[in-house]
Gaussian input, Z-matrix of N, CA and C with variables (Angstrom, degrees):
# hf/3-21g

backbone

0 1
 N
 C     1     B1
 C     2     B2     1     A1
 N     3     B3     2     A2     1     D1
 C     4     B4     3     A3     2     D2
 C     5     B5     4     A4     3     D3
 N     6     B6     5     A5     4     D4
 C     7     B7     6     A6     5     D5
 C     8     B8     7     A7     6     D6
 N     9     B9     8     A8     7     D7
 C    10    B10     9     A9     8     D8
 C    11    B11    10    A10     9     D9
 N    12    B12    11    A11    10    D10
 C    13    B13    12    A12    11    D11
 C    14    B14    13    A13    12    D12
 N    15    B15    14    A14    13    D13
 C    16    B16    15    A15    14    D14
 C    17    B17    16    A16    15    D15
 N    18    B18    17    A17    16    D16
 C    19    B19    18    A18    17    D17
 C    20    B20    19    A19    18    D18
 N    21    B21    20    A20    19    D19
 C    22    B22    21    A21    20    D20
 C    23    B23    22    A22    21    D21
 N    24    B24    23    A23    22    D22
 C    25    B25    24    A24    23    D23
 C    26    B26    25    A25    24    D24
 N    27    B27    26    A26    25    D25
 C    28    B28    27    A27    26    D26
 C    29    B29    28    A28    27    D27
 N    30    B30    29    A29    28    D28
 C    31    B31    30    A30    29    D29
 C    32    B32    31    A31    30    D30
 N    33    B33    32    A32    31    D31
 C    34    B34    33    A33    32    D32
 C    35    B35    34    A34    33    D33
 N    36    B36    35    A35    34    D34
 C    37    B37    36    A36    35    D35
 C    38    B38    37    A37    36    D36
 N    39    B39    38    A38    37    D37
 C    40    B40    39    A39    38    D38
 C    41    B41    40    A40    39    D39
 N    42    B42    41    A41    40    D40
 C    43    B43    42    A42    41    D41
 C    44    B44    43    A43    42    D42
 N    45    B45    44    A44    43    D43
 C    46    B46    45    A45    44    D44
 C    47    B47    46    A46    45    D45
 N    48    B48    47    A47    46    D46
 C    49    B49    48    A48    47    D47
 C    50    B50    49    A49    48    D48
 N    51    B51    50    A50    49    D49
 C    52    B52    51    A51    50    D50
 C    53    B53    52    A52    51    D51
 N    54    B54    53    A53    52    D52
 C    55    B55    54    A54    53    D53
 C    56    B56    55    A55    54    D54
 N    57    B57    56    A56    55    D55
 C    58    B58    57    A57    56    D56
 C    59    B59    58    A58    57    D57
 N    60    B60    59    A59    58    D58
 C    61    B61    60    A60    59    D59
 C    62    B62    61    A61    60    D60
 N    63    B63    62    A62    61    D61
 C    64    B64    63    A63    62    D62
 C    65    B65    64    A64    63    D63
 N    66    B66    65    A65    64    D64
 C    67    B67    66    A66    65    D65
 C    68    B68    67    A67    66    D66
 N    69    B69    68    A68    67    D67
 C    70    B70    69    A69    68    D68
 C    71    B71    70    A70    69    D69
 N    72    B72    71    A71    70    D70
 C    73    B73    72    A72    71    D71
 C    74    B74    73    A73    72    D72
 N    75    B75    74    A74    73    D73
 C    76    B76    75    A75    74    D74
 C    77    B77    76    A76    75    D75
 N    78    B78    77    A77    76    D76
 C    79    B79    78    A78    77    D77
 C    80    B80    79    A79    78    D78
 N    81    B81    80    A80    79    D79
 C    82    B82    81    A81    80    D80
 C    83    B83    82    A82    81    D81
 N    84    B84    83    A83    82    D82
 C    85    B85    84    A84    83    D83
 C    86    B86    85    A85    84    D84
 N    87    B87    86    A86    85    D85
 C    88    B88    87    A87    86    D86
 C    89    B89    88    A88    87    D87
 N    90    B90    89    A89    88    D88
 C    91    B91    90    A90    89    D89
 C    92    B92    91    A91    90    D90
 N    93    B93    92    A92    91    D91
 C    94    B94    93    A93    92    D92
 C    95    B95    94    A94    93    D93
 N    96    B96    95    A95    94    D94
 C    97    B97    96    A96    95    D95
 C    98    B98    97    A97    96    D96
 N    99    B99    98    A98    97    D97
 C   100   B100    99    A99    98    D98
 C   101   B101   100   A100    99    D99
 N   102   B102   101   A101   100   D100
 C   103   B103   102   A102   101   D101
 C   104   B104   103   A103   102   D102
 N   105   B105   104   A104   103   D103
 C   106   B106   105   A105   104   D104
 C   107   B107   106   A106   105   D105
 N   108   B108   107   A107   106   D106
 C   109   B109   108   A108   107   D107
 C   110   B110   109   A109   108   D108
 N   111   B111   110   A110   109   D109
 C   112   B112   111   A111   110   D110
 C   113   B113   112   A112   111   D111
 N   114   B114   113   A113   112   D112
 C   115   B115   114   A114   113   D113
 C   116   B116   115   A115   114   D114
 N   117   B117   116   A116   115   D115
 C   118   B118   117   A117   116   D116
 C   119   B119   118   A118   117   D117
 N   120   B120   119   A119   118   D118
 C   121   B121   120   A120   119   D119
 C   122   B122   121   A121   120   D120
 N   123   B123   122   A122   121   D121
 C   124   B124   123   A123   122   D122
 C   125   B125   124   A124   123   D123
 N   126   B126   125   A125   124   D124
 C   127   B127   126   A126   125   D125
 C   128   B128   127   A127   126   D126
 N   129   B129   128   A128   127   D127
 C   130   B130   129   A129   128   D128
 C   131   B131   130   A130   129   D129
 N   132   B132   131   A131   130   D130
 C   133   B133   132   A132   131   D131
 C   134   B134   133   A133   132   D132
 N   135   B135   134   A134   133   D133
 C   136   B136   135   A135   134   D134
 C   137   B137   136   A136   135   D135
 N   138   B138   137   A137   136   D136
 C   139   B139   138   A138   137   D137
 C   140   B140   139   A139   138   D138
 N   141   B141   140   A140   139   D139
 C   142   B142   141   A141   140   D140
 C   143   B143   142   A142   141   D141
 N   144   B144   143   A143   142   D142
 C   145   B145   144   A144   143   D143
 C   146   B146   145   A145   144   D144
 N   147   B147   146   A146   145   D145
 C   148   B148   147   A147   146   D146
 C   149   B149   148   A148   147   D147
 N   150   B150   149   A149   148   D148
 C   151   B151   150   A150   149   D149
 C   152   B152   151   A151   150   D150
 N   153   B153   152   A152   151   D151
 C   154   B154   153   A153   152   D152
 C   155   B155   154   A154   153   D153
 N   156   B156   155   A155   154   D154
 C   157   B157   156   A156   155   D155
 C   158   B158   157   A157   156   D156
 N   159   B159   158   A158   157   D157
 C   160   B160   159   A159   158   D158
 C   161   B161   160   A160   159   D159
 N   162   B162   161   A161   160   D160
 C   163   B163   162   A162   161   D161
 C   164   B164   163   A163   162   D162
 N   165   B165   164   A164   163   D163
 C   166   B166   165   A165   164   D164
 C   167   B167   166   A166   165   D165
 N   168   B168   167   A167   166   D166
 C   169   B169   168   A168   167   D167
 C   170   B170   169   A169   168   D168
 N   171   B171   170   A170   169   D169
 C   172   B172   171   A171   170   D170
 C   173   B173   172   A172   171   D171
 N   174   B174   173   A173   172   D172
 C   175   B175   174   A174   173   D173
 C   176   B176   175   A175   174   D174
 N   177   B177   176   A176   175   D175
 C   178   B178   177   A177   176   D176
 C   179   B179   178   A178   177   D177
 N   180   B180   179   A179   178   D178
 C   181   B181   180   A180   179   D179
 C   182   B182   181   A181   180   D180
 N   183   B183   182   A182   181   D181
 C   184   B184   183   A183   182   D182
 C   185   B185   184   A184   183   D183
 N   186   B186   185   A185   184   D184
 C   187   B187   186   A186   185   D185
 C   188   B188   187   A187   186   D186
 N   189   B189   188   A188   187   D187
 C   190   B190   189   A189   188   D188
 C   191   B191   190   A190   189   D189
 N   192   B192   191   A191   190   D190
 C   193   B193   192   A192   191   D191
 C   194   B194   193   A193   192   D192
 N   195   B195   194   A194   193   D193
 C   196   B196   195   A195   194   D194
 C   197   B197   196   A196   195   D195
 N   198   B198   197   A197   196   D196
 C   199   B199   198   A198   197   D197
 C   200   B200   199   A199   198   D198
 N   201   B201   200   A200   199   D199
 C   202   B202   201   A201   200   D200
 C   203   B203   202   A202   201   D201
 N   204   B204   203   A203   202   D202
 C   205   B205   204   A204   203   D203
 C   206   B206   205   A205   204   D204
 N   207   B207   206   A206   205   D205
 C   208   B208   207   A207   206   D206
 C   209   B209   208   A208   207   D207
 N   210   B210   209   A209   208   D208
 C   211   B211   210   A210   209   D209
 C   212   B212   211   A211   210   D210
 N   213   B213   212   A212   211   D211
 C   214   B214   213   A213   212   D212
 C   215   B215   214   A214   213   D213
 N   216   B216   215   A215   214   D214
 C   217   B217   216   A216   215   D215
 C   218   B218   217   A217   216   D216

   B1=1.4970
   B2=1.5136
   B3=1.2935
   B4=1.4801
   B5=1.4503
   B6=1.4035
   B7=1.5188
   B8=1.5346
   B9=1.3402
   B10=1.5034
   B11=1.5016
   B12=1.3430
   B13=1.3876
   B14=1.5079
   B15=1.2896
   B16=1.4856
   B17=1.4622
   B18=1.3827
   B19=1.5317
   B20=1.4829
   B21=1.2984
   B22=1.5033
   B23=1.5404
   B24=1.3567
   B25=1.4547
   B26=1.5246
   B27=1.3387
   B28=1.5026
   B29=1.5829
   B30=1.2806
   B31=1.4634
   B32=1.5322
   B33=1.2416
   B34=1.4871
   B35=1.5485
   B36=1.3647
   B37=1.4133
   B38=1.5053
   B39=1.3033
   B40=1.4341
   B41=1.5224
   B42=1.3403
   B43=1.4715
   B44=1.4490
   B45=1.3171
   B46=1.4667
   B47=1.4620
   B48=1.3563
   B49=1.4771
   B50=1.4430
   B51=1.3851
   B52=1.4373
   B53=1.5554
   B54=1.2968
   B55=1.4883
   B56=1.5443
   B57=1.3762
   B58=1.3868
   B59=1.5350
   B60=1.3225
   B61=1.4496
   B62=1.4733
   B63=1.3220
   B64=1.4425
   B65=1.6057
   B66=1.3248
   B67=1.4746
   B68=1.5563
   B69=1.2554
   B70=1.5294
   B71=1.4993
   B72=1.3050
   B73=1.4978
   B74=1.5923
   B75=1.4189
   B76=1.4005
   B77=1.5232
   B78=1.3857
   B79=1.4883
   B80=1.5680
   B81=1.2985
   B82=1.4240
   B83=1.5013
   B84=1.3431
   B85=1.4235
   B86=1.5406
   B87=1.3801
   B88=1.4788
   B89=1.4555
   B90=1.2828
   B91=1.4995
   B92=1.4522
   B93=1.3391
   B94=1.4943
   B95=1.5222
   B96=1.2993
   B97=1.4935
   B98=1.5006
   B99=1.3960
   B100=1.4650
   B101=1.4885
   B102=1.2693
   B103=1.4333
   B104=1.6440
   B105=1.3408
   B106=1.4146
   B107=1.5128
   B108=1.3283
   B109=1.4628
   B110=1.5260
   B111=1.3349
   B112=1.4499
   B113=1.4432
   B114=1.3373
   B115=1.4808
   B116=1.4869
   B117=1.3679
   B118=1.4284
   B119=1.5736
   B120=1.3167
   B121=1.4409
   B122=1.5679
   B123=1.3649
   B124=1.4538
   B125=1.5688
   B126=1.2915
   B127=1.4705
   B128=1.4970
   B129=1.4082
   B130=1.4580
   B131=1.4743
   B132=1.3401
   B133=1.5434
   B134=1.4762
   B135=1.2840
   B136=1.4812
   B137=1.4604
   B138=1.3212
   B139=1.5594
   B140=1.5486
   B141=1.2114
   B142=1.5146
   B143=1.6019
   B144=1.3181
   B145=1.4827
   B146=1.5768
   B147=1.3214
   B148=1.4370
   B149=1.5406
   B150=1.4129
   B151=1.4387
   B152=1.5070
   B153=1.3066
   B154=1.5042
   B155=1.5569
   B156=1.2693
   B157=1.4564
   B158=1.5176
   B159=1.3636
   B160=1.5180
   B161=1.5038
   B162=1.2687
   B163=1.5034
   B164=1.4742
   B165=1.3269
   B166=1.4417
   B167=1.4848
   B168=1.3220
   B169=1.4946
   B170=1.4405
   B171=1.2920
   B172=1.4070
   B173=1.4991
   B174=1.3875
   B175=1.4639
   B176=1.5897
   B177=1.2800
   B178=1.4336
   B179=1.5658
   B180=1.3081
   B181=1.4782
   B182=1.5340
   B183=1.3004
   B184=1.4516
   B185=1.5151
   B186=1.2770
   B187=1.5091
   B188=1.5408
   B189=1.2787
   B190=1.5267
   B191=1.5838
   B192=1.2977
   B193=1.4840
   B194=1.4832
   B195=1.3003
   B196=1.4760
   B197=1.4955
   B198=1.2277
   B199=1.4368
   B200=1.5525
   B201=1.3038
   B202=1.5298
   B203=1.4717
   B204=1.4222
   B205=1.3662
   B206=1.5225
   B207=1.2901
   B208=1.4378
   B209=1.5278
   B210=1.2702
   B211=1.4709
   B212=1.5285
   B213=1.3382
   B214=1.4877
   B215=1.5260
   B216=1.3312
   B217=1.4961
   B218=1.4827
   A1=107.13
   A2=113.96
   A3=121.59
   A4=108.75
   A5=113.59
   A6=118.37
   A7=107.43
   A8=107.82
   A9=117.44
   A10=110.19
   A11=121.45
   A12=120.55
   A13=117.42
   A14=116.32
   A15=120.29
   A16=112.40
   A17=118.28
   A18=119.54
   A19=109.14
   A20=118.78
   A21=120.35
   A22=109.02
   A23=117.41
   A24=121.85
   A25=108.29
   A26=116.45
   A27=121.32
   A28=111.62
   A29=114.08
   A30=115.20
   A31=111.10
   A32=118.29
   A33=116.71
   A34=115.13
   A35=114.99
   A36=117.18
   A37=115.28
   A38=117.44
   A39=124.01
   A40=108.11
   A41=120.04
   A42=122.95
   A43=110.57
   A44=120.61
   A45=121.41
   A46=120.07
   A47=114.04
   A48=118.86
   A49=111.87
   A50=118.56
   A51=120.78
   A52=113.23
   A53=114.65
   A54=118.02
   A55=115.49
   A56=117.82
   A57=121.31
   A58=116.42
   A59=118.80
   A60=122.97
   A61=106.69
   A62=116.24
   A63=119.77
   A64=107.79
   A65=113.40
   A66=124.54
   A67=106.27
   A68=116.10
   A69=120.60
   A70=107.02
   A71=113.04
   A72=116.86
   A73=107.32
   A74=115.91
   A75=119.91
   A76=111.67
   A77=120.06
   A78=118.63
   A79=110.86
   A80=118.34
   A81=118.82
   A82=110.70
   A83=120.03
   A84=124.64
   A85=114.14
   A86=112.06
   A87=116.73
   A88=112.86
   A89=121.68
   A90=125.63
   A91=108.70
   A92=118.68
   A93=121.22
   A94=110.40
   A95=118.75
   A96=122.35
   A97=115.77
   A98=114.42
   A99=121.95
   A100=110.19
   A101=118.91
   A102=124.89
   A103=115.69
   A104=111.57
   A105=118.99
   A106=110.08
   A107=119.71
   A108=121.81
   A109=112.74
   A110=117.89
   A111=122.12
   A112=110.18
   A113=118.90
   A114=121.01
   A115=112.54
   A116=116.31
   A117=118.96
   A118=109.84
   A119=118.76
   A120=124.39
   A121=105.20
   A122=117.84
   A123=123.90
   A124=108.67
   A125=119.37
   A126=122.68
   A127=110.36
   A128=117.70
   A129=121.93
   A130=112.72
   A131=116.82
   A132=123.60
   A133=110.40
   A134=116.60
   A135=121.61
   A136=111.62
   A137=114.10
   A138=119.57
   A139=109.04
   A140=117.98
   A141=123.12
   A142=107.48
   A143=114.44
   A144=119.45
   A145=112.51
   A146=113.25
   A147=118.94
   A148=110.44
   A149=115.43
   A150=117.93
   A151=108.99
   A152=117.05
   A153=121.46
   A154=107.15
   A155=115.83
   A156=119.86
   A157=115.09
   A158=110.89
   A159=120.20
   A160=109.46
   A161=116.75
   A162=119.70
   A163=113.29
   A164=118.24
   A165=123.71
   A166=117.39
   A167=112.25
   A168=119.95
   A169=116.10
   A170=121.73
   A171=124.00
   A172=113.21
   A173=118.15
   A174=119.64
   A175=102.18
   A176=111.95
   A177=119.24
   A178=111.02
   A179=114.99
   A180=116.52
   A181=110.25
   A182=115.73
   A183=123.59
   A184=110.25
   A185=121.11
   A186=124.64
   A187=106.05
   A188=109.49
   A189=115.89
   A190=110.26
   A191=117.70
   A192=122.34
   A193=105.80
   A194=117.57
   A195=119.26
   A196=111.39
   A197=116.49
   A198=123.25
   A199=109.09
   A200=110.85
   A201=117.58
   A202=113.59
   A203=118.57
   A204=118.58
   A205=118.12
   A206=115.47
   A207=120.46
   A208=111.37
   A209=118.74
   A210=120.94
   A211=109.33
   A212=119.94
   A213=123.54
   A214=110.25
   A215=113.19
   A216=119.52
   A217=108.47
   D1=124.80
   D2=-178.13
   D3=-105.45
   D4=133.10
   D5=-179.37
   D6=-92.01
   D7=142.38
   D8=175.29
   D9=-79.20
   D10=156.91
   D11=177.38
   D12=-59.64
   D13=-31.28
   D14=171.92
   D15=-63.80
   D16=-36.99
   D17=178.81
   D18=-70.45
   D19=-34.40
   D20=-178.53
   D21=-68.74
   D22=-37.29
   D23=-179.74
   D24=-66.61
   D25=-43.51
   D26=176.90
   D27=-59.50
   D28=-45.64
   D29=177.61
   D30=-63.56
   D31=-46.39
   D32=177.84
   D33=-59.31
   D34=-38.92
   D35=174.46
   D36=-66.47
   D37=-39.13
   D38=179.85
   D39=-65.90
   D40=-40.00
   D41=178.59
   D42=-69.64
   D43=-38.08
   D44=171.21
   D45=-63.06
   D46=-32.04
   D47=177.76
   D48=-78.89
   D49=-26.20
   D50=-178.02
   D51=-96.74
   D52=12.44
   D53=-172.93
   D54=-70.31
   D55=-21.57
   D56=174.54
   D57=85.96
   D58=16.87
   D59=178.54
   D60=-76.45
   D61=142.96
   D62=177.92
   D63=-148.16
   D64=144.78
   D65=177.62
   D66=-83.11
   D67=127.40
   D68=178.13
   D69=-100.92
   D70=125.02
   D71=178.32
   D72=-81.53
   D73=156.10
   D74=-178.47
   D75=-53.83
   D76=-42.90
   D77=-174.99
   D78=-71.36
   D79=-9.47
   D80=-178.71
   D81=-95.80
   D82=-13.42
   D83=-179.58
   D84=-61.40
   D85=-36.55
   D86=-179.87
   D87=-60.27
   D88=-33.39
   D89=-178.30
   D90=-78.25
   D91=-37.30
   D92=179.89
   D93=-74.51
   D94=-24.94
   D95=178.79
   D96=-91.14
   D97=29.30
   D98=-176.99
   D99=-66.84
   D100=157.00
   D101=178.98
   D102=-61.53
   D103=-29.85
   D104=178.59
   D105=-67.48
   D106=-19.63
   D107=-178.64
   D108=-85.17
   D109=-1.96
   D110=179.81
   D111=-85.92
   D112=138.98
   D113=-179.12
   D114=-76.05
   D115=-34.50
   D116=-176.57
   D117=-110.64
   D118=139.96
   D119=-170.22
   D120=-70.15
   D121=-44.49
   D122=-173.13
   D123=-114.04
   D124=97.01
   D125=-175.29
   D126=-65.87
   D127=-41.65
   D128=-179.12
   D129=-62.75
   D130=-37.15
   D131=175.97
   D132=-63.56
   D133=-42.97
   D134=179.51
   D135=-64.70
   D136=-42.37
   D137=-179.90
   D138=-65.85
   D139=-39.58
   D140=-179.85
   D141=-65.15
   D142=-49.46
   D143=-178.72
   D144=-61.98
   D145=-35.33
   D146=179.53
   D147=-71.84
   D148=-40.21
   D149=177.99
   D150=-66.14
   D151=-38.28
   D152=-176.38
   D153=-65.62
   D154=-43.30
   D155=-178.32
   D156=-64.47
   D157=-39.07
   D158=176.98
   D159=-65.36
   D160=-42.96
   D161=176.85
   D162=-64.59
   D163=-41.16
   D164=176.99
   D165=-64.34
   D166=-45.72
   D167=177.25
   D168=-81.44
   D169=-14.21
   D170=-178.90
   D171=71.68
   D172=26.37
   D173=-177.09
   D174=-140.55
   D175=164.08
   D176=178.60
   D177=-135.90
   D178=151.81
   D179=173.02
   D180=95.08
   D181=176.11
   D182=174.41
   D183=89.23
   D184=2.85
   D185=176.95
   D186=-134.54
   D187=102.01
   D188=171.43
   D189=73.16
   D190=12.50
   D191=-178.87
   D192=-119.69
   D193=138.43
   D194=172.24
   D195=-79.03
   D196=112.79
   D197=179.14
   D198=-158.55
   D199=-179.30
   D200=-176.70
   D201=-75.22
   D202=-6.60
   D203=-173.32
   D204=84.73
   D205=1.50
   D206=-178.19
   D207=-90.85
   D208=-9.16
   D209=174.79
   D210=106.84
   D211=-8.06
   D212=176.85
   D213=-88.16
   D214=152.78
   D215=175.83
   D216=-102.84

């Protein structure tokens, strides 16, 4: 089955319309930043343990940081 160029355009437009992107208004961010949305219950404890592990291993990064996974920032 070969698609016509018009069918390809319709498929691309439908995929773009169904992508689910939304603009969040400033007054809505408070609800989205609720404590139940946090993965870890105690953020300061996780930050301390991450710092401790980085100091012990002599490397940094790779946990919650966008990097190449090599330990560099």
